[in-house]
C-alpha positions in Angstrom: -9.2 12.2 -11.3 -10.9 14.0 -8.3 -8.9 16.0 -6.1 -10.8 15.4 -2.6 -13.3 12.7 -1.9 -16.5 13.2 0.3 -18.1 10.0 2.1 -21.5 9.6 3.5 -21.3 7.5 6.6 -24.6 5.6 7.3 -25.1 2.7 4.5 -21.6 4.0 2.9 -18.8 3.4 5.7 -20.9 2.1 8.3 -23.5 -0.8 7.8 -27.0 0.1 9.3 -29.5 -2.3 11.0 -32.9 -0.7 11.2 -34.4 -4.0 12.7 -32.0 -4.0 15.4 -32.3 -0.3 16.2 -35.9 -0.8 16.3 -36.1 -3.8 18.6 -34.0 -1.8 21.1 -35.9 1.2 21.1 -39.0 -1.5 21.6 -37.5 -3.8 24.3 -35.1 -1.3 25.9 -37.2 1.8 26.3 -40.9 0.7 25.5 -40.8 3.2 22.9 -42.9 1.9 19.9 -43.6 4.7 17.9 -39.8 4.5 16.7 -41.0 2.8 13.2 -42.7 6.4 12.6 -39.5 8.4 12.9 -36.6 5.9 11.6 -36.0 5.8 7.8 -32.6 4.6 6.2 -32.2 7.9 4.4 -34.5 10.6 6.2 -35.6 10.6 9.7 -39.0 11.8 10.3 -40.7 13.8 13.4 -38.7 14.5 16.3 -35.8 12.2 14.8 -35.9 14.5 11.8 -35.8 17.7 13.7 -32.7 16.4 15.9 -30.8 15.6 12.4 -31.8 19.1 11.1 -30.4 20.9 14.1 -33.9 22.0 15.0 -34.0 20.0 18.4 -31.4 20.0 21.0 -29.7 16.4 21.8 -31.3 17.1 25.7 -34.9 17.7 24.7 -34.9 14.9 22.1 -34.0 12.6 25.0 -36.6 14.1 27.1 -39.4 13.5 24.4 -38.4 9.9 23.9 -38.5 9.4 27.7 -41.7 10.8 28.1 -42.9 8.3 25.7 -41.4 5.5 27.2 -41.6 3.0 30.2 -41.0 4.5 33.6 -37.6 4.4 34.4 -36.2 5.0 31.1 -32.8 6.9 31.2 -30.9 9.2 28.9 -28.5 6.6 28.4 -31.3 4.1 27.4 -31.9 6.3 24.5 -28.3 6.5 23.6 -27.9 3.0 23.5 -30.8 2.3 21.3 -30.0 4.9 18.6 -26.2 3.4 18.6 -27.8 0.1 17.7 -28.8 1.7 14.5 -25.1 1.1 13.4 -23.2 -2.3 12.5 -20.2 -2.3 14.7 -17.7 -4.1 12.6 -17.2 -2.3 9.4 -16.4 -4.3 5.9 -12.8 -4.6 6.0 -12.8 -3.8 2.1 -14.3 -0.3 3.4 -11.5 0.0 5.9 -8.8 -0.7 3.5 -10.4 1.4 0.8 -10.5 4.5 3.1 -6.7 3.7 4.4 -5.5 3.3 1.2 -7.1 6.7 -0.2 -6.0 8.6 2.9 -2.3 9.2 1.9 -3.3 10.2 -1.7 -6.5 12.4 -1.0 -7.9 14.7 1.2 -11.2 12.9 2.7 -14.2 14.5 4.4 -17.5 13.2 5.7 -20.8 14.8 4.6 -24.0 13.0 6.6 -27.4 13.7 7.6 -26.8 12.7 11.1 -27.2 13.9 14.8 -24.6 14.5 17.8 -25.7 11.1 19.7 -25.4 8.8 16.5 -22.2 10.9 15.8 -20.3 9.6 18.7 -21.2 6.3 18.1 -20.0 6.6 14.3 -16.7 8.0 15.3 -16.6 5.1 18.0 -16.9 2.5 15.3 -14.4 4.1 12.7 -12.1 4.0 15.5 -12.5 0.7 16.7 -12.3 -0.3 13.3 -9.0 1.0 12.4 -9.9 4.3 11.2 -9.1 7.4 13.3 -11.4 9.8 12.6 -9.1 13.0 13.3 -6.0 11.5 11.3 -8.1 10.2 8.0 -11.0 13.2 7.6 -9.9 16.7 7.1 -13.3 17.7 8.0 -16.9 16.7 8.6 -20.0 18.3 7.6 -22.8 17.0 9.5 -26.7 18.4 9.3 -27.2 19.0 12.8 -24.3 21.2 13.2 -25.0 23.3 10.1 -28.8 23.0 9.9 -28.7 21.9 6.6 -30.0 18.5 5.1 -28.9 16.7 2.0 -29.9 16.7 -0.5 -30.5 20.6 -0.3 -28.0 22.4 -2.9 -27.2 24.8 0.1 -25.7 22.1 1.8 -23.5 21.0 -1.4 -22.5 24.6 -1.9 -21.4 25.0 1.6 -19.2 21.8 1.4 -17.9 23.2 -2.1 -16.7 26.4 -0.6 -15.3 25.1 2.6 -13.1 22.3 0.7 -12.2 25.2 -1.7 -11.9 22.9 -5.0 -14.1 23.2 -8.2 -17.1 21.1 -7.8 -16.1 18.6 -10.6 -12.9 17.9 -8.4 -14.9 16.6 -5.5 -16.1 13.0 -5.3 -18.9 12.4 -3.5 -20.1 8.9 -2.5 -23.6 8.1 -1.0 -26.0 5.2 -0.9 -29.1 7.5 -1.4 -29.8 8.2 -5.2 -31.6 11.4 -4.2 -28.7 12.7 -2.5 -26.4 11.8 -5.6 -28.8 13.6 -7.8 -28.8 16.5 -5.8 -25.0 16.8 -5.4 -25.0 16.0 -9.4 -27.0 19.2 -10.0 -24.6 21.5 -8.2 -21.5 20.2 -10.0 -20.0 17.6 -7.9 -18.5 14.1 -9.3 -21.2 12.1 -7.2 -21.4 8.2 -7.4 -23.9 6.1 -5.9 -22.8 3.3 -3.4 -24.8 -0.1 -3.1 -24.3 -0.9 0.6 -22.8 -4.3 1.0 -20.4 -4.0 -2.0 -17.0 -3.5 -2.4 -16.3 0.2 -1.8 -12.9 0.0 -3.2 -14.2 -1.4 -6.9 -16.4 1.8 -6.9 -13.3 3.8 -6.4 -10.9 1.8 -8.1 -9.9 4.8 -10.8 -8.8 7.0 -8.0 
């Protein structure tokens, strides 16, 4: 039995919609190069630099606007990025998280960026999960300048949680991230998006 559970966000807690996000960048901004940057697991180019903490939110927006149609505003970039996330969470996921909340310390671990994180926290709250009351900590790549599956990222998380790695359960939808977590001793499980998260955690 684990003593703490760590969740990835996109693809695990909140569904992702790549095609809708691409369409938003193209139709709202006229930013055609989004297909070169967007990836389900590891964003590329300036998007990847934003998630790695090497590019500020303001600079990222400026670079996107420079390649978009005249009149594009920072809030347009914010909107388009938010379209990557499903607004309605799977009720089974919500139930699983709320059921575990009173029994385990829960954490978030995500390759993410400040813009998308604002959307993520809003989606969680809109679906009945208060992030501040539910998760004891958030480990976000853009804040820490570390990216999964780097072992340094996982070791930092282990150190901050303060438990032996084998007592920390990590859930991710990317096999490379799960393999990386297991390599440093974490109990990691691969989640298949769209399936019942509660079943994956039924032994907890």
